[in-house]
N, C-alpha and C positions, 0 to 999 in steps of 0.2 A: 321695529322690526325683531330686537334681542328680547322682546317679551315675546315673540314667535319662535322663537328660535327656543329659547329657554321651555317653552311649553314642550316645544318636537322631543329635543332631549331628554325630557324628563319624564315623557310618555316612552321615550324607548327605553329609557331605565329601569322604569316599571316593568316593560314587556320582556329586557333582558334577565331582570331577576328573578320574573317570572317563571322566566323558562329555566333558566339556573335549577332555580327549588325543584320544577318538575323533574330536570334529567339527576338532579342527589338523591327525590326520592325513588325514581325508578333504578338508580343502581343499591341505595339501601335495599328495596324490594328485592334485585337479582338475588343479591348476596345472601338475602335471607334465602331465597328459592333454592338456592347453589350448597349453602350448607348449614344453614336452620332445618330444623325438624319444619318437614311437611306439615303436623297436625294443625289443625284448626280450633281446637280446643281452648278453649276462654273458661273466667272464671263464670258461676254462677250468679254473678251481683243482677240484680233487677233494678238498682237504681238510677233512675232516669233526671239528667236535672234541665231538661229542654220539654217544654210544652207537657209538664206532669197535670197543670190545672186541667188542659184537656184531656188528657187520660183520663184522669180523675172526674172531670164530669161526665165523661163517655161510659165511662163503667158502672154497671150498674148494681154493684158490690164491691169491694176495696179486696184487694185477697191479704190473704195472712202475711204478715213477714214472717219470711225462712232465712233461719241458720243455717250457714254451712258451717259444716265441720269436715276435716279433710283428715284425713287418718290414713296407716296401714296395715292391710291385713295380709295373711298368708294366703295365696288362692290356693282351694279347697281340691284336691285331686281326688278321682274316680277312684277306687280300689280298685286293687290289678286284677281281682276276680273278673271284673264287669271288663277291661279291658282287653284280657286273653279271653274273654266267654267264649268269641265265634272262632276263633284259630282251631285248625285241627292239631290235632295232638297226636306225636309218635312217642310212645313209654319205651324205654330202656332200663332191663332191669340188671341189678346185680346181685348175682349170688354165690355163695362159696359152691365150689364142687362137694359130691359126698365124702370126697376122703378129706375134703377140710371142714365138714360141719363133725368135728369132734373135740369136745370140750377137752383144753389144754391140762385143765386141773386133775379131773377123774376119769376123763376117759368116756364121759357118758355119751349118748348123741345131744345134738343140738337140737332146737326147733327153733323158726321162724317167730320171735314174739314182736315186732314192730318192724318199721322201715322209717327211712329219712328219705326224705323228697328235695331236690332240687331242682328249678326249674330256668330255662335258656330258651332263649328266643332263636332258631336256626332258620337263615336266611339261604334262599338256594336262588343263583343266578339263575337268568335267562338259558336256558336249551331248547338248542333246537336237532329234532329230527326227521328225518325223510317219511313219509306216512304213502306206502303204497296202497292205489284202491283196484281189486284184484276182482270184479264178475265175472263170474262164471254164466257159461250160455248152454242149453241144457237141448236135447233133443230127444225124439223116441227108436229104440233100436229096433221094434216091430216095424214100424215104419218105414223106417229105413231099410229091410230088407222085403217087406210085401207091397208097401203105398208107392202111388208115382211122387208123393208130394211129402215132404216131413215136416212135421210141424217144428219150429226154433222157439226155445221161451230164454229168455234172459233174465236173471238176476236184478232184481230194484235197484237202485244205485242214488243217492244223494245227488241233484246236480252239482257243477263244480261252479264256486262263486266266480271266475274267471276262466272259461275256456280255454286250453291251449296254454297254459303257464303254470308254474308252480304253486302260485298264489292260495294260500289256504285261508278261510275265513280266522283264525284265530293269527297268522302271519300278516294279513290287511290291517286286523284290530290294531295289533301291538304296534304295524308302524306309526296308524294315523295316531292312536294314544300316545305314544312317544313325539312326534311331532305337534298335534293341536293340543294335547292334554298337560304336556311334562315339559313341552316348550323347546324339544330336541330337536335342531334340523336335518335332513336327511344325509347329509358327508360326514354327520359326526355318527348317527345311526349307521353309515356304513363303515366307518371305522369301526365301531362296536361288536357288528355281527362280523367285521375280519381277525379280530380278537377271538372270536367263539368258532372260528375256521369253516366259515359260509363265507363265500365271493357273490355279493349283490349290491350290483350297483346303484348309485343314486338315482340313476336315469329309469331304471328298472323299477324301482320302488316307486318313482315318481308318477312314470306309466300306470301302475298298478293303483297309484292314487286315484289319478283319472278318470281313471276305467272302471272302477266301485264307486266314486263317486256318483257319475253321470248315469251309470246301469241303477244300482240298488236304493243311494241315499237321495236322490235327487227325487224321486216319486213321493218318496216318505216329508220331504221338505216341500213340497205342491203341497202335499196333503194338510200339513200343518197349519200351512199359508194361509188354506182355504178356512181351517178353523180361528185362525187365528184373528180374519176380519171379522168374525161373526161376533167375537168379542165387544164389550160397547167402553171399557177402559182399557191404554194399551201406553206402554211407555215408549221413545224415542231416542236415538243419538247418533252422531256418525264421527268418525276420525278417518286419517289418512292414511293410504297402502299407496305404497311404489311400485309400479309394475314396468320392467323393464320393456317387454318388445308390445307395447299397445300402437297397432297400426295408427300410422297418421301422428306419431306423437314420441316426443323425445324423452328418453331413460330416467330426467328428473322430472318431468310433469307429476304433480301427484294425483291420485285417483281417488277414492273413500269407500270406507266400508260404512253400511250402514248397518243400524239394529232398529228391529222392533221386537217390544216383548211386552207380554200381559203383565198385568198388576197383581194384586193379590187376591185375588177371586178367583178361585178355577185353576184346573191345572197348569203349573206354568208352560208356556211356547216362548222361545227366544229365539229369534228368525237373524240373518246376518244377508245383507245384500252387497253385492260390490257392483259402484260404476264409478264412471270416467270424472265426475266432477260433483258437486254439492249443489247440483241444479235442482231449484222446485218442484221442478217434474217427474224426479224422481220417489219421493214419497205421495207425490198424487198419486201417480201411477201403481205404484204398490199395495198402498191405504185404498186401493178404489173397491168402493163397496161399506167401507167401514163409516161408522157412526158411532158419536158418542164423543168419552173424552181421550183425551192425545197428551201424556204428560215432557214436556222440552224443555230446553233450556231457551237460550232468547233469540236463538238465529233465526232469523226471519224466511227463510225457506219453508216453513212450516205453514205461514201464513194463510195461504190461501186455498187450504181443503176447505171441502163444500163439506155443510152438516158434522161438524165438528166444531167440539170446544178447545181449544188451548187452555192446558193447566202448567201457568207458571212454575218454576222451582227455588224456592228460599233457599237452597242449600250455594246459588250460584249468587242470589247476591248476598247473603251473609259473608260469603267468600270474598266480595267487593270491597265488604269494611275492613273485613279483615286483614285484605293485602294493604288496603288504603292505612291501616294503624300500624302496621309491620314495615310500612314505609316512612313513617316518622320518625326523628332523630329518637335517641333510647331516652334522652332526658324529658321528653315530651310525653314519650306512650303511657308514663303512668298518670296523668294529669285525666279530668276527666273532658277529654278532647270531645270534637262531634264523630268521630268514626268511631270513637268508643261506645257511643249513646246507639248510635245505626247500629253498633253487632250485639249493642242489647238488646234494644226491639226483637232481633231477629232471635237470639237464644230465649227471651221470652214467649217465642210463639212456636219453637220447639219443644221447649219445657211443657207448655200445652199437650202438644202432642203425644208426650210420652206417658203424661196420666192418662190421655184420654187411647191410646194405643190397646187395652183391652177389651173396647167398648162394641159393640154391635153398630154398623154405619149407620143408622137412625139416631142411634142415639150420641153418637161422636158428630154427625152433623148438626142437631141442638147442642150441644155443648159448645160446638164451634162458635155458634152465633151467639154465644152466653161470653165466652172467655176471651177468643182471639178476635171477634168484631172488634170490639173495642180498642185493643192493640193495634191494632191495624189502623181503625179512624185515626188513633195519636201519632201514630206512623207516617201518614198520610199527610197531615197538618203543620210535623216537624218540619217531611221533605220539603214541601212547599216555601216553608221559610227559609230552609237554610239553602235551595238552589239558588237565589240571586248571589248568595255569599260565598261561595266558593268559585274557586277556578274551573274551568268544564274538564279540561286537560288533567286535574290532578287526582290522583287514586282516590280522593273523597269525590271531587265533581263527578268522577266516574260512575263513582258508586251511587248515587243519588241519581245521577240521570239513568242510569240503569233500571232503579228501580222506578221512576217517573214511569218512562217510557212502556216498561212492563206490567204496569200496576193493574190492568183488568186479567191480564194472566196469572199474575200471583194472587188475583181475590178470589179466583175460580175455583182456588179445591174447597171453600166453604160451601159450595153447590150442593155437593154429592160426599156422606160419610167414608166410601169406598175412595176417594181420593186420598195422593198424599201428599203434602206439604212440599216435598223434593222431588227431583227426579233422579236422586241415589241410585233405583232398582236398576234404572238403565246403563249409570255409571258402572255399576257394581259388575253387568253382564259383560260391560265391554271393555273390562279393566284383564281379561284372560285375553282376550287376542292383542292388545296393546302388548301386553308382556310377553308375549309370544312372537312378537316382533321384532322385539329386541333380539332375538336371538337368529331371527331369519332372516329379517331385515326387507325383505320382499319376495312379490313375485313374480313370475319368469314373464308369464304369459296370461290372456286376460281368464280363460279355459281354467290357469290354476288358480286366478282369483278366485274364479265362481267355485271351483272345487274347493280352497278354503273355505270361502263364506259358506258353503252348504254342511261341510264338516263338522266345523265350529258350531253350527246350527242345532248339530243332531248332538254331539258330545255335551254339550252346555245345558241343552233342555234335559237331556238324558241327566245330569248332575244335579239340575233343580228339580229333578223328579224322583231323587234318590238314588240311582240307579248308579253302578261301576262304569264307566265309559267304555273299558277294553271289554269287559263282559260282555257287555248290552251290544256292543258291535260286532264281537264276536256270534251269536245269539242270532243278528239281524244277519249276515253272512251264511250264518247256516241255513237259515230258515227259508228268508227271501227269494234265493233261487228256485226255490220247490212251490213256490205260490202264483198265485194270478194277482199281480201288482195291478193290475189294471182295474182291480174291484176295488171303490173306496173303503168297503166292510171289511174289507182281506188286510188291505194296510193299517184299519184302525187299530187290530189284533197285535202289530206290533209297535204302535204307539208309545212312548216311552211312559204314559201314567197309566199303558194299557193293562186290567186284571191276569190278560195272558201271559205277560213279560214270568219270565220264569224266576223263582225266590234265587237263585245264584247270581242273577243280575244286581240285586239289590245293593247296596256299597258296607251293610252291615255285615255281610257274610265273604 
């Protein structure tokens, strides 16, 4: 009886001890996230103490030892002439009056022998003015006197972007740029315009945004969607979005913004889609007709896509080991712990990718088989040996479990030289929305959330194609009301990568 009781108590103590260690681990990691740098950089050491024999056997050639030298150098700055070369120049000249152009010594006339130049940056704050579009109507005097009917001819005038409103192309572009590029919510824009002497309510601006997004930007979004699913290498990600007034749902319910974008081949296309859930039906519907490779993180919602090969993210795998290492007590961290060894495996793969970044896709494919495959084989053996030895809920246990469960996807980057080792491309594209969300916090209605997804798609795609979002939106709102946007070939002329886009829309101008 006592033996059984002792065994039960021992097991209970072991379970509670493991639980306490897990809570300590989570507390240390939480403090690191809250107060420490978010950088995941580690030393470039490639020394691995577990399964070195297997790695040595698997690799056809041993890589040379790399000595890491750390030093500090001054950041190179571009010459001032290069920085300022695209700015318009206003020249102010200072001359002596004719009466002053007299030599104080001999009384003779002075001549201009040289100049002294000082350069300053002049910033002109936003200006608002009212533009009146007046078009004239013409008739024939002779016909008025002699004929039964008189022809009436009206001068041509560009169509308004939003008939019946005060909105101009530049006003719409400015409001959208301020909110979706600069992260300034409408209530702050309302205050800013009031200081300029303009009473423009946030409700009016919101209506302008919704109407312009539905009428002009949505057709462009749909065309970009058609072109996106024709590519064969894409990236996907998703993040939360709060929408206050969704039918049948409370204001606290989380909705989602899904991101789909192209890879490193061809003109960039970045599309966002608002959905009420994280259900797997959403990517299936959005990516209908797509065939090829899709870079994703570990979310299982992408697993059911047909004719699609999922490519896992080594940045996520690496992050798991980095967090496991940060969760350790400070005194244990410098030791050759397993979390550090897992991190070193990931670092080695990323180092190889940096070496191969300038190669052509097929050359990169061959080099990955030669250099990355042996590292992966050694890592796989190390994971399987370590798996039974770690607590499943510990940071290290979760890192090991993630890699084992995602292994087929993590290997997929070896299949094609165009593929990337991580899904960082989509994380970078979803970051502007995440930063903007910190300022405006939520969307009011589903229509507003859809409009935001559409506008973010247009401005982020414009940025990736080297366009200035404000100028590009202005050009769109000036040209699209005067075009037949039901024709795909006409829409193609205003796509962000089109050669028809005016040079003024380029970021460098």
